[in-house]
BAZA-515774 format. One record per residue (C-alpha): residue number from 0; residue in one letter; x, y, z. Coordinates in Angstrom, 1 decimal, padded with zeros to 4 digits. Layout:
NUM;A;X;Y;Z;
...
This chain:
0;M;087.9;115.7;087.9;
1;S;090.6;117.1;089.3;
2;K;093.9;116.3;087.4;
3;D;095.5;115.5;090.8;
4;N;093.1;112.5;091.0;
5;P;094.5;110.6;088.6;
6;A;092.5;107.3;089.8;
7;E;089.1;109.6;089.4;
8;N;090.3;110.1;086.1;
9;G;090.2;106.7;084.7;
10;E;093.7;105.6;086.0;
11;G;094.6;103.2;088.7;
12;T;097.4;103.1;091.2;
13;G;100.2;101.2;089.7;
14;K;101.3;102.2;086.3;
15;G;099.4;100.6;083.7;
16;Q;096.2;099.7;086.4;
17;K;092.6;101.3;085.3;
18;S;090.6;102.4;087.9;
19;Y;088.0;100.0;089.3;
20;V;085.8;102.9;090.4;
21;N;082.3;102.7;088.2;
22;P;082.4;105.9;086.2;
23;K;079.0;106.8;087.1;
24;A;080.3;106.9;090.8;
25;L;082.2;110.0;089.8;
26;F;079.6;112.5;090.4;
27;Y;079.0;110.9;093.8;
28;I;082.3;111.2;095.3;
29;N;082.6;114.4;093.7;
30;F;080.3;116.5;094.4;
31;I;078.1;114.8;097.3;
32;K;080.6;112.7;099.4;
33;R;083.3;114.5;099.2;
34;P;081.4;117.9;100.5;
35;A;079.7;115.7;103.0;
36;D;082.5;114.5;104.1;
37;I;084.3;118.4;105.1;
38;T;080.8;119.2;106.2;
39;L;079.9;116.3;108.5;
40;S;083.9;116.4;109.5;
41;L;083.4;119.9;110.8;
42;L;080.2;120.1;112.4;
43;L;081.6;117.3;114.8;
44;L;084.8;118.0;115.7;
45;I;082.9;121.7;116.9;
46;C;080.2;119.1;118.5;
47;L;083.3;117.1;119.8;
48;S;085.6;119.5;121.0;
49;P;084.8;119.1;124.9;
50;L;085.2;115.2;124.7;
51;L;088.5;115.1;122.5;
52;L;089.6;117.6;125.0;
53;I;088.2;115.1;127.7;
54;L;090.3;112.4;125.7;
55;A;093.1;114.5;125.4;
56;L;093.8;114.7;129.3;
57;L;093.3;111.0;129.9;
58;V;095.3;110.1;127.4;
59;R;098.1;111.9;128.8;
60;F;097.5;111.7;132.2;
61;K;097.5;107.9;132.5;
62;L;099.6;106.9;128.8;
63;G;101.6;110.3;128.4;
64;S;103.2;111.9;125.6;
65;P;102.1;112.8;122.9;
66;V;098.2;112.8;123.2;
67;I;097.9;112.6;119.4;
68;F;100.0;110.6;117.3;
69;K;100.8;110.8;113.4;
70;Q;101.7;107.8;111.2;
71;E;102.6;107.9;107.8;
72;R;099.8;105.9;105.9;
73;P;099.3;106.5;102.4;
74;G;095.8;107.3;100.9;
75;K;094.4;107.9;097.4;
76;D;096.7;106.4;094.6;
77;G;098.8;105.5;096.7;
78;R;100.3;109.2;098.4;
79;V;101.3;109.2;101.8;
80;F;099.6;111.2;104.6;
81;G;099.9;111.6;108.0;
82;L;097.0;109.9;109.6;
83;Y;096.4;111.4;113.2;
84;K;094.8;109.1;115.9;
85;F;095.4;109.1;120.0;
86;R;097.5;107.4;121.6;
87;S;096.6;104.0;122.7;
88;M;099.7;102.1;123.6;
89;T;102.7;103.0;126.1;
90;E;105.9;103.3;124.9;
91;A;107.2;100.7;127.0;
92;K;110.7;099.4;126.2;
93;D;112.9;096.2;126.6;
94;E;116.5;096.0;129.3;
95;R;117.5;096.5;124.9;
96;G;116.3;100.1;124.9;
97;E;113.1;098.8;122.5;
98;L;109.9;098.4;122.1;
99;L;107.5;095.9;124.1;
100;P;105.2;093.5;122.3;
101;D;101.9;095.3;121.7;
102;E;100.0;093.4;123.8;
103;V;102.1;094.2;126.4;
104;R;102.1;098.0;125.9;
105;L;098.2;098.0;125.1;
106;T;096.5;099.0;128.8;
107;S;093.0;098.0;129.7;
108;F;092.9;102.3;129.2;
109;G;093.4;102.0;126.1;
110;K;091.9;098.5;124.7;
111;A;088.7;100.7;125.8;
112;L;089.8;103.3;123.3;
113;R;090.0;101.3;120.7;
114;A;086.7;099.0;121.8;
115;A;085.1;102.0;121.4;
116;S;087.1;103.5;118.7;
117;L;087.6;106.4;120.1;
118;D;091.4;106.9;119.5;
119;E;090.4;106.9;116.0;
120;L;088.7;110.3;116.7;
121;P;090.9;112.7;114.9;
122;E;091.0;111.2;112.3;
123;F;088.0;113.8;111.5;
124;L;090.9;116.3;110.5;
125;N;092.2;113.8;107.7;
126;I;088.8;113.6;106.4;
127;L;088.6;117.8;106.9;
128;K;091.8;117.7;104.9;
129;G;091.1;115.9;102.3;
130;D;093.5;113.3;103.1;
131;M;090.4;110.5;103.7;
132;S;086.8;110.1;103.6;
133;F;084.3;108.8;106.1;
134;V;083.6;105.2;104.4;
135;G;086.4;104.0;102.2;
136;P;089.5;101.2;102.5;
137;R;091.2;101.2;105.7;
138;P;094.6;103.1;105.1;
139;L;097.0;100.8;106.2;
140;L;101.5;100.9;106.9;
141;V;102.8;102.6;103.6;
142;R;105.2;099.3;104.1;
143;Y;103.0;097.1;102.5;
144;L;102.1;099.0;098.9;
145;D;104.6;096.6;097.4;
146;R;102.7;093.6;099.1;
147;Y;100.1;094.0;097.2;
148;S;098.6;091.5;094.8;
149;E;097.5;093.5;091.3;
150;E;094.0;093.7;092.6;
151;Q;094.8;094.3;096.3;
152;K;096.2;097.5;094.9;
153;H;092.8;098.8;093.5;
154;R;092.2;099.5;097.0;
155;H;094.3;102.6;097.0;
156;D;091.9;103.8;093.6;
157;V;089.6;106.0;096.7;
158;R;089.9;107.5;099.5;
159;P;090.9;105.8;102.3;
160;G;088.1;105.7;105.2;
161;L;087.5;106.5;108.7;
162;T;085.4;102.8;108.1;
163;G;084.5;100.9;105.6;
164;L;082.8;097.6;103.9;
165;A;085.9;095.1;105.4;
166;Q;085.2;097.1;109.4;
167;V;081.7;096.3;108.9;
168;N;082.3;092.8;108.3;
169;G;085.0;091.4;110.8;
170;R;087.2;094.3;111.1;
171;N;090.4;092.8;112.7;
172;A;089.1;089.3;113.4;
173;I;088.9;088.5;109.3;
174;S;092.4;087.9;107.2;
175;W;094.1;090.6;105.3;
176;E;093.0;088.9;102.0;
177;K;089.5;088.8;103.1;
178;K;089.9;092.4;103.9;
179;F;091.2;093.3;100.6;
180;E;088.2;091.5;098.5;
181;Y;086.2;093.9;100.7;
182;D;087.6;097.0;100.2;
183;V;088.1;096.2;096.3;
184;E;084.3;095.0;096.6;
185;Y;083.5;098.5;098.0;
186;V;085.8;100.4;095.7;
187;K;083.9;098.7;092.4;
188;N;080.3;099.4;094.0;
189;L;080.9;102.9;095.4;
190;S;077.6;104.8;096.0;
191;L;075.9;106.3;098.5;
192;A;073.7;103.4;099.1;
193;L;076.8;101.7;100.3;
194;D;078.3;104.5;102.3;
195;I;074.9;105.2;104.1;
196;K;074.5;101.6;104.5;
197;I;078.3;101.0;105.9;
198;L;078.0;104.1;108.5;
199;F;074.7;102.4;109.9;
200;M;076.2;099.0;110.1;
201;T;079.5;100.6;111.6;
202;V;077.4;102.0;114.2;
203;M;076.0;098.6;115.7;
204;K;080.0;097.3;115.5;
205;V;080.9;100.3;117.7;
206;L;078.0;099.3;120.1;
207;K;078.2;095.9;120.5;
208;R;082.6;096.0;120.9;
209;D;082.5;093.2;117.6;
210;G;085.9;092.6;116.3;
211;I;088.0;094.6;117.8;
212;S;091.0;092.2;118.0;
213;S;092.4;089.3;115.6;
214;E;091.8;086.0;117.1;
215;T;095.9;085.5;117.9;
216;S;097.4;089.4;118.8;
217;A;095.7;092.7;120.6;
218;T;095.9;094.4;116.9;
219;M;096.2;092.9;114.0;
220;E;099.3;090.7;112.8;
221;E;101.6;092.1;109.9;
222;F;100.3;091.5;106.2;
223;M;103.8;090.3;104.3;
224;G;102.4;089.4;101.4;
225;S;099.1;087.0;098.9;
226;N;100.7;083.9;097.9;
227;E;098.3;085.3;095.1;
228;R;101.1;087.6;093.8;
């Protein structure tokens, strides 16, 4: 076990917290899941390079630059890394120089990118680097770290994922609380069988374009904290 991964050594994401990861899952995490992430992400980056180039050109032409934006997100144990995504919104601003609402800046092209999850393809680089895994709780905003309940903090006991249990059970169409319940459930039950199931369900969700937006916003509303905190 790696010394720089405290959650994999029985420690959680907060002081005095014990990880929810089942010790029996550590062999899978270290010797199957991570090598599989490296191999598959490298293979996909090579095989999909023509598509990535075409998407980059389309994003540059329709939405401007930078084509790929990097945003800080918390990963395993809350450590911050730079998440890579294709731009899906414009930089349109009002007369005061402030960005317009998401629903205004999110163009039909941007919506199509998100609906097919094509904006997330650059995250293969994050997986290859070790910031992320193919399956795990989605990496959210850094400012949310202080808003989680003690239970919700355990979503950071594992590497964040390109897809996860919450994404195949509603994605942006479910509440934050329900999403975090799924995240913690995943951490507690992490296994090869569960990862395969989530990957299969993800393909079905993408094909159906299901749960892309919340009921009240073009993107998910900001998480302000749970009542149970």
